[in-house]
VMD Tcl script that draws the C-alpha trace (Angstrom):
set ca {
  {96.39 157.35 -185.23}
  {95.47 156.54 -188.80}
  {98.12 153.77 -188.88}
  {96.79 152.13 -185.60}
  {93.24 152.02 -187.02}
  {94.45 150.48 -190.23}
  {96.40 147.76 -188.27}
  {93.54 146.99 -186.05}
  {91.18 146.57 -189.12}
  {93.76 144.23 -190.82}
  {94.12 142.25 -187.59}
  {90.26 141.88 -187.18}
  {89.96 140.96 -190.83}
  {92.67 138.37 -190.49}
  {91.21 137.08 -187.29}
  {87.73 136.80 -188.84}
  {88.98 134.93 -191.90}
  {90.77 132.56 -189.71}
  {87.78 131.97 -187.59}
  {85.58 131.33 -190.62}
  {88.20 128.94 -192.05}
  {88.02 126.95 -188.80}
  {84.24 126.87 -188.77}
  {84.11 125.71 -192.43}
  {86.81 123.07 -191.70}
  {84.86 121.73 -188.76}
  {81.61 121.77 -190.70}
  {83.07 119.75 -193.47}
  {84.70 117.33 -191.06}
  {81.23 116.78 -189.45}
  {79.54 116.32 -192.93}
  {82.27 113.82 -193.88}
  {81.81 111.75 -190.68}
  {78.04 112.02 -190.90}
  {78.03 110.50 -194.40}
  {80.65 107.95 -193.49}
  {78.50 106.86 -190.60}
  {75.29 106.80 -192.68}
  {76.99 104.72 -195.34}
  {78.50 102.21 -193.00}
  {75.55 102.00 -190.68}
  {72.98 100.67 -193.15}
  {72.86 98.49 -196.06}
  {69.64 97.99 -198.12}
  {68.65 94.91 -200.28}
  {65.31 94.38 -202.08}
  {63.65 90.94 -202.71}
  {60.80 90.67 -205.13}
  {58.36 87.90 -206.09}
  {55.50 88.10 -208.75}
  {53.21 89.67 -206.05}
  {55.38 91.74 -203.79}
  {58.68 93.33 -202.84}
  {60.33 93.58 -199.52}
  {63.07 95.95 -198.40}
  {65.65 94.69 -195.97}
  {67.63 97.20 -194.04}
  {70.83 95.82 -192.26}
  {71.73 98.17 -189.36}
  {75.30 97.77 -187.94}
  {74.75 99.50 -184.89}
  {74.36 97.37 -181.73}
  {70.93 97.51 -179.79}
  {69.00 95.39 -177.61}
  {66.12 93.45 -179.14}
  {63.44 95.87 -177.93}
  {65.56 98.98 -179.07}
  {66.05 97.27 -182.48}
  {62.40 96.54 -182.79}
  {61.48 100.19 -181.77}
  {63.99 101.50 -184.39}
  {62.47 99.39 -187.14}
  {58.78 100.42 -186.25}
  {59.83 104.19 -186.17}
  {61.09 103.75 -189.75}
  {57.73 102.09 -190.78}
  {59.24 98.66 -190.93}
  {59.44 95.63 -188.53}
  {62.30 93.43 -187.32}
  {62.82 90.99 -190.21}
  {60.58 87.86 -190.51}
  {62.07 85.23 -192.69}
  {59.35 83.34 -194.64}
  {61.27 81.14 -197.19}
  {64.75 80.05 -198.37}
  {65.14 82.93 -200.82}
  {64.73 85.41 -197.76}
  {67.09 83.40 -195.67}
  {69.72 83.32 -198.49}
  {69.44 86.96 -199.35}
  {69.91 87.83 -195.58}
  {72.71 85.41 -195.00}
  {74.66 86.71 -198.09}
  {73.81 90.42 -197.67}
  {74.82 90.98 -194.26}
  {77.52 93.66 -194.12}
  {79.50 92.09 -191.39}
  {79.06 88.26 -191.61}
  {80.93 87.73 -188.30}
  {78.31 89.62 -186.29}
  {75.02 88.53 -184.97}
  {71.75 90.22 -186.03}
  {68.31 90.35 -184.35}
  {65.31 89.20 -186.35}
  {61.66 89.55 -185.42}
  {61.24 85.98 -184.14}
  {60.55 85.76 -180.29}
  {58.83 83.76 -177.62}
  {58.51 86.61 -175.12}
  {54.81 85.96 -174.49}
  {54.94 82.22 -173.91}
  {58.17 80.10 -173.61}
  {58.50 77.85 -176.70}
  {55.77 79.52 -178.67}
  {57.61 81.54 -181.39}
  {55.99 84.39 -183.24}
  {57.09 87.11 -185.68}
  {56.69 90.75 -184.75}
  {55.08 91.44 -188.06}
  {52.25 88.88 -187.32}
  {53.13 86.58 -190.13}
  {52.73 82.78 -189.32}
  {55.80 81.05 -187.81}
  {56.57 77.74 -189.50}
  {59.24 75.88 -187.81}
  {62.17 75.05 -189.94}
  {64.62 72.96 -187.91}
  {67.42 73.37 -190.60}
  {67.54 77.18 -189.86}
  {68.14 76.74 -186.13}
  {71.60 76.50 -184.56}
  {70.92 73.47 -182.42}
  {67.44 73.63 -180.90}
  {65.80 76.68 -179.25}
  {65.95 76.79 -175.46}
  {62.66 75.69 -173.98}
  {63.34 76.20 -170.27}
  {65.53 79.37 -170.43}
  {63.19 82.28 -169.62}
  {65.98 84.79 -170.46}
  {66.50 83.58 -174.08}
  {63.36 84.87 -175.62}
  {64.61 86.75 -178.70}
  {66.11 85.30 -181.85}
  {69.23 86.38 -183.71}
  {71.01 85.26 -186.84}
  {74.06 83.64 -185.53}
  {77.47 83.26 -187.03}
  {78.66 83.09 -190.56}
  {75.98 80.71 -191.65}
  {73.25 82.92 -190.20}
  {71.59 80.18 -188.30}
  {68.76 81.02 -185.87}
  {69.69 81.27 -182.21}
  {67.52 82.35 -179.23}
  {69.28 84.71 -176.98}
  {68.77 87.06 -174.08}
  {66.76 90.08 -175.33}
  {68.90 92.57 -173.51}
  {72.16 91.50 -175.31}
  {73.55 93.89 -177.82}
  {73.47 92.90 -181.58}
  {73.17 94.41 -184.94}
  {69.62 94.09 -186.54}
  {67.60 93.69 -189.71}
  {64.32 95.59 -190.47}
  {62.00 94.44 -193.22}
  {59.32 96.49 -194.90}
  {56.74 95.49 -197.60}
  {56.80 97.70 -200.65}
  {54.62 98.16 -203.71}
  {55.91 96.24 -206.79}
  {58.22 98.41 -208.91}
  {59.01 100.98 -206.23}
  {62.69 101.50 -206.17}
  {63.61 104.90 -204.43}
  {66.68 103.67 -202.60}
  {70.01 102.21 -203.48}
  {69.71 98.47 -203.52}
  {70.39 95.15 -205.09}
  {67.23 93.54 -206.46}
  {66.75 89.81 -206.08}
  {64.02 87.67 -207.91}
  {62.30 84.93 -206.12}
  {62.24 81.82 -208.42}
}
mol new
graphics top color blue
foreach p $ca { graphics top sphere $p radius 0.5 }
foreach p [lrange $ca 0 end-1] q [lrange $ca 1 end] { graphics top cylinder $p $q radius 0.2 }
display resetview
């Protein structure tokens, strides 16, 4: 009887050790994939002028335009507005996947042909940024994406799936994230 008790304890101890090792192995696999997903899902860039800095977050997870906008707002940002050539070039060059399309904050959802930015900044039409001309009679193409390798603007159906870019204004000098800093000329 003493021998049986000893064998049973050994078996339980080995079984417990095996169970724990499986739990730890699964935990570390989960942590590895979580960090891998986090690292590949976002990329951050920073653009500064003499007056202010903006953080651009590139999200490589497809969403509709409305879902992308909500995601940016939940993080305290907006879908990106592009106000000058420096921002356009930063975004064009910084996209993690240059073959994919990215939602930006420009849209004409309220009135066809009257574009506005989600962050309320003024829209100044720049024909050189558009891929062709925006559709004026297509009520389905009300949201704007950066299209193709050259990141031209293209109006598209808001329910389509694309990657997206968030933009957040920051205080000058704040740099609490991994980034590349760009200086406006």
